[in-house]
N, C-alpha and C positions, 0 to 999 in steps of 0.2 A: 581302412582296416587293417589290424596287425594279427600276428600272431600272438599268443600266451607271452613269449618271452624271447624273441630273435638269439638271444646271446648264451641260450643254454641247450646250442645244439651241442649232441655228442654221436660216434661214433657208431654206427648199428652194426656190432659185430656179433662172435655165437653167446658171448653170455646176456646182451641186451635182446636178443632174437629167444632166447630161452624164457627170459624175465619176461618180455610182451604177450609171449604166447599163455603164462599162468596168467598174467595180470589178465588176458582176453577171456581165458577159460572161469575166474572167480567173477567178474562181471555178468559172464553168462550163468553162473550158478547164483549170483544175485538177481539177476530178472527173472530166473524162473521162480523163485520166492515169491516174486511179484506175480508173476502168472498165476500160481496158486493162490495167493490172495485172491484174485480175481474172479478165478473160480468159483472158489468156497461163498465170494460173494453173490454168484449168480446163483448158486444155489439154493440162497437163503428165499428166493423169489419163488422155489420150486420145493416140491414135495420129495426130495432126493437129498441125501449126503454128500459129502466132494467123495471120496470112494465110491460111490454107487456110480456119480455121474462119470469120473474116468473108464472104471468098468464098462458102461455103458458106451460111451464113447471115444473106447481107447483112441480109435484109427483118428479120430480129429483130433484126440490131445497129441498123437506123434505128430500127425502134420502140422502142429501149430508148432512144436520144440524144434521141428526139423527147420521149418520158415525162419525161426528167430536165427537157430546155428547158423544156417545159410547167409543168411543177412550181418552175421558175427563175421563169418569168413570174409564177404566181400570189404567188408570193413579194412580187417586185415590186411587185405592182397590190394587193396586200393593205396594204403599208406604203404606199403612196400616197394609199391614200382613210382610213387609220385612223391612219399614224401617220408622216407626211414627215420630222418632226426625227429621226428615227433615220437615215433615209436621208443626209440634210443632213451627218452624221458617218460618213466613212469608215471611222473604227474599230469604229463598229456594225456596221455591212456583214461586214466581214471577222471579227467574233466570230460571228455569226451562221453563215457558211461555214465558219468555224475549226471549231463546232460539229457541224455536220451531220457534216464532210468525215472529223473525228475519231472522231465515233459509228458512222459505216457502216463505214468500214476496222474499229473493233473489233468491230464485230457479224459482217462476213465473215468476218475471222479464224477467229473463235471457233465460227464454223459452218461452217467449210473445215477446220478442224484437231480440231475436235472434235465436236460434232452441233448440229443444226438447234438445238435448243431450246433451248442453253446459251450462247445468243447475250442480251448484255445490254440487251435493247430498250428498258428502261425510263431509259436512262443520260441519252440528250437531254435526257428528260424533265424530268427532277431537276436537271439542267445551268443550261437555259434559265431552269425555275424559279427558280433563284436568284440568276441574273445578268442576267435579264431582264423577270421578273415574269409575272405566273401566264395572263396572256392570253396572252401571244407564246409561252408554256408550252404551251397546248393547239395554238394553229394549228401552230408547229411541228413538234408531236406526230404531227399529222395528215400534214403532207408528210413527216417521217420515216420513218411507217407506208408512205406510197405508196411512196417512193424505194427500202426497201427491199425492197416488195413488187416492183417495175421491174426491178430490180438480183436477183432472186432468179428471177424467172420468164423474163427476157428476155435473161438469161446463159445461160453453159454451166453454170452452179452449177445451174440446173433440171436439166440432164440429170445430173450427179454424185448428185441428190437422190433422180431417180428410179432411178437402181442401188443407193441404201439405202433404198428405198421409203419415203421421205418427202415424196412431191409433195401429198399433203393438209395435211403443214405448210404447204409452199410458198402454196398456194391460200388458208389459212386466214391466213396472216401479216400482212394488214393487219390484221385483228380482234385478231391476239394482240397485236400491237404497239402498236396506241391503245387496249385496253383493260388492258395493264399501266404505257403512259403514263400514262393517265389517273388509274390508282389511285395510281399516283408524284405525281403534281402534287399529288391534294386531301388525300391523308394530309404528303406531303411540306410542305405548305402551312406546315403546324401546327408542324412540326419548328424543336427552336429548338436543339439539341444537337448532338454527333457522335454519341454513344451510340444517340437514338431517330435520325438520317441511317438507321445502319446495320440498326436496327431496321424501317427504313420497306422494307428489301429483301425482309423475310418477306411484308409486306402486299404488295407486288408479284405474290409469287408466287403468292399466290391465284384471279386469273384466268387464269393460266398452267398452274397445275394442272390444275383444271377442263377446258381446253380441250383439252389434253395428254390427260388420262381421257379424256375423250368421242371423239378422233380417233384412239387407238392402244390402247384398251380389249381390243382383239381379240388385241394381242399376247404374253397371258399374261404371266408374269412377266418379261418383256421390257418388260410396260408402269411397274414398279416404276422401272426404272433411267433410264426415260425422265422419270418425275415427280422422280428425284434431279435431272436434266439443270434441269427446271424452278426447284428449288429454287436449285439453282447461279445460273441466269439472273437469279433476282430479286437475291440477296446479293451476285452481280458487280456488278449496277447501283448498288448500295451501295457495295459498297467502290469501285470507280473513281470513283464521284462524289465518294467523299470524298479518294481519293487526288490528283484533280486537279482540283479547285474551286479548291485555292490556286495553282497552278500559271495559270488564267485569270484569275484573282483579280489576280494580278501582273502578269503581261503584258497586258490589258487595263483594268487600273487602275480594277476595280470594285467597288460596292461592297454586301458582303454584309452579313447578323446577323453572321455569324463573323468578318469579317475587323475588323467594328466593335467588337466583342467585343475582338478580339485589339489594335485599337489605344489602345482604353483600360485596358488592363492597365497597372498602375503600371509593370511592366518593361517597355514599351513604350520604345523610345529615346527617343525627345522627351520622353518621361514622364520616363522615368529619369534625364534631362536638365534638366530642368525643376526636380526633386526637388531634384537637387546646386547647382542655380546661381541658381534664384529659388523657393525653398521656398515664399514668401508668395504669390506669383502661384498655384504651386502649387494651396495651401490653398484659395485665392480659388477657382482653375477647378473645386475638386469640388464645393465651396457651388453656385455656378452652375450646375455639373450636376444637381445634386439638383434645385434650383428648375426649370430648362429642359425634364429627364424628367416633372417633374409637368404641368407647362403642356403639352407635350406628349401625354400622356396625358389630360386635361382636351377637350384639341380635337383629339382623334382622328389627333396627327400620328405620326410614325415615332420613337417613344422611343429606340431605337438610337441615331440619328443625331441627334438631338436632344442626345443625351448627349457622341456622340464632340466632335461639333461644339461643345460647350459646352468639353468638354477641351483643346480646340486653340485656342480663339478666341484666348486672348492669349500664344501661345509665340512671337510676336515679341517680347516682353521679353525673351528670353533675348541678344541683340543687345548691351542693356545695360542688364543688370535693377537696378543699384545707382539708378536715375534712377526706380524705380518706388517710390512710397511705402509699400506691402505689403513689399518685401524691406528697405527702412532700417533702421536698427540705432541710429539717433540722429543718424548727419548725413547732411544735406541736399545733395548736389552741387547741384542747383538755388538755392540762396542766392549764389550766385558766381555765376552766368549769365545774360545779360539776358532777359527773358520769351520774346523772338522767336528765340531760339535753345533755350529750352527746348520750348518748342512744339512747335520742328520735330524736338526728340526725344521727346516724348512722341506724336506723331499719327503719326511714324514705325511707331508697333510694330505698325499695322494691314497696311499695304503690307508690310512688312518678314516676317510672319505667311505674310503669302500665298505670297512666295517660299520660304519657308523649307520648308512644305508642301508648295509643288509639287517644289522642291527634293530632297525627300525620296521622290519619287513618292508621295505618299498622295493620296486622292479629292480631286478640285478641289471637289467642294462645300464640303467643312472648311477649305479656302484661302479661297473665297469668304464664309463666314460671318466668317472672319476677317478679311476687311478691310472685309466689312461693316457688322458691328455697332456700330461709331459711328454710322454713317453719315456726315451732314456737321455733325455736332452741337459747337458749338463747344468751346471747353475754357475753361469760364469763370474759371476761377484765375487764370490766366497773363493773361489777355486782361481781367480787371480791376485785376491789376496792372501790365499794362501801360499802363492808364488812367491811375493815381494816378503814372505816369512820363513821362506827356506830356499835351500841351495838350489832349485827347479826342477829337482827328483819327483816327481809327484804321478799317480795314477788319475787319469781324468775319469773313468769311473767311478771311483772314492769319489768323486764329487758330482756326481751326476745322477738323476732319478734311477727307480731300479725298473721302471716300466711296469707291464709290458707294450710295447707299443701300439698306436692305434690300430682298432682292430675294424672298424667300420667307418662309414663316408663322414656321420656324425661325429665322432670321438674325434676325428681328424679336423672338422669345420671349427671345434670347440677348442683345439688344440691352435687353429690359425687363430681364432678370433679371442682367444685370453691372452695371446700374446702381442696381438697391435692391440687391443684396446690399453693393455697395460702401459705399451712403448708409447702409446698416442698423447699419454698424460704428462711424457717427458719431454715433448716436443713445441719448443715454443712457438714456432711458425709452423702451423696447422694447414697450410695451404694442402691443396688436391696434391700438388706435387711432391711435397716433401713428406705427407703421408704414403703416397704410394710408394716411394723410395722406400718407405721405412717397414710397410707391408711386405714389399718385394724381397728387400734383406731377410726377412722372417722365415717366406715361405721357403726361400733360396737355401737357407741355414737347414733349415731342417729336410728340404731335400739331401744337400751333403751328408747329413747324418743320417740317412736312411729311413725318415722316422714315420715316412707313407709307403715302406716296402708290404707291410702286412695287411693296405686296405686297398680297397678297388677304387684307390682313386687316381683318375687319368691329368693327363699337362691340360684339357682343355676344363677339367673341372677345378686345376689349381686355378686357372686363371680367371673363372666367372669366379672365387671365391675371392680371390684379388679384389676384382673390379666392384663387387660388390661390399667388399669390408671397406675399401676406400670411398665409395659412397656414401656409406653409413656413416662414417668418422667422420666424415667432413661438414655432415648435414648435423651429427650429435655436437660436435665442437666449433658449429660455425662462426666465423666472426662476428661481431655486435659493434653498433655506434657509440663509441665514448660519449655518457650522457653528461650534458652542462650543470655546472657546479652550483645549484641555484639553492638558497633556501625560500621556501614558500611562506608565506603568513595567514594564518586566520584570514576570515572576510570582517569578523570582527576588532582585530588588532589594527589591521589596516585601516578604519572609520575612525577610531582610540586617538590613531596618530595622526589623522587627516583634522582631528576636531583640536 
C-alpha cells in the first residue's frame, strides 16, 4: 500500500498550518450538515419537527457535536505528530474527510432503510488502506468506529433502534466496526486482484457473524435473518470498495496497485500512442521496466511503481520521435542540425515527458521520474561533436540535462537501467563480464558526477542494482546457437521428386 503521492510532500510552515486548520473547520461544518440531515430523517418517524427535537434533546445534540469535534481534533493532532507532510497538502486533507463523510453517509442510510447489521462498516478501512496506507487505515478505522457510535448513540437513530430492539447492537457498534475494519485491513493488504478484493468481503463477515450470533441468539429463527444481514454487510463493503475506489483514484489522482496495473497495460492511451508513433522507444521502455522491476524486488522497493515509472520515463519522446536513435530507420535528422540544436531537442524529452504525464492527469510521481531519470548528465555525443567544431572553449552545462537529479530510489534505479539497456545494444560481445564492465562504468560515471546525492541510495544498493541489471541483461540478450541453413520442402513435393 502507498500514500496518495509520495512526491507531493511539502514543508508544514505557518501558512500551511493555518490553511489546514481552515480546511478541518470547513469539513467539520460539512459533517454538521450531514448530522442535521440524519436528525431530520429521524424525526420523520416521530411526531415532532427537527426544531422540537433539538430543543427537547439539546444536551444530547451538544454532546454529539462535541464528540465529533473532539474526534476531528484527534485526527489533526495525530497527523501533526506523525505525518505533517499530509497536512501540508490540502488535497490529502480533503481526501480523508471525503472518505469519512462518504462512509458515514452510506452506513447511516443502510442502517436507516434496511438493518443496522447490514451497514458496510469495513468500507472505510478498505478505501483508506488502498489510497493512504495501512497505518492510516488502522487509525482512521478507530476514528470511524467512534464517529459511527456517537451518531448512533446520541442522535434520534438510537430511539429508532430501540423501537426495533437493536439497542445492544448500537452499544456494541464500536467493537463491531473496529473488528470488521481490522480484518479488512490485514486481509486486504495482501490482495492484488479485483476478485480477491471481492472475496475479502467474506472474511470481513466472520467477526460480524460471531458478534451478531452472540448478541441476538435469543431471537430464534430471526437470528438467521440477522446473520444474512451480516453477510450482506461484508459483501457490500467489498463491492462498494471496488465500485468507488476508481472514483477516488481519479478525483484525487491517487496511486494504487490497481491503477498502476491499468497504466502499464499496453492499451493504456499513452502506451498505445507510444507503440504507434515511437515503437523503438516503446520496446526500450519494456526492457527498462523489466530491469527496474527486478532491481525494485532486490531492494525491497515498490515493484508496481517501478514498472509503471519505467514504462512512462521516455514518453516525452512522443513530441519528436524521429530524433531519437531507436526510432530511426536509416535517416538521421541530426546530421543536418548543429550540435547545440540537437542537444536542445534531445534533452527536452525529459521536460516534455513531465508535462505530458501531468497533462493527462496521471500520478505526479511518474512525471517526476520522467524529468529526473537523466539528472544533470551531459549529452556526451553532441558535446564531443561540438568540441570538434569549436576551439574547445565550451561550457559543458550547455550540453547537459537540466535536472533535477533523482530524488527517490526508484528514479535512481531507472536512471541506471535506462543507460544500461541503451549501452547493452552497442556491445557486440554481451558476455556477463563485458556487460558488468559496461554497467559498472555507467554507475561510476554517475557517482563521479554526484547524480545520486539527492536520493537515499547506498553503496550496497548500487552494488545490488549492478548485479541485478547484469543478470537480467545477460538473460535478455543471451547467446543463441546458429541455426543451419537448410531449406525444407513439403512432403508432397518430395513425393513428386521421388516419382
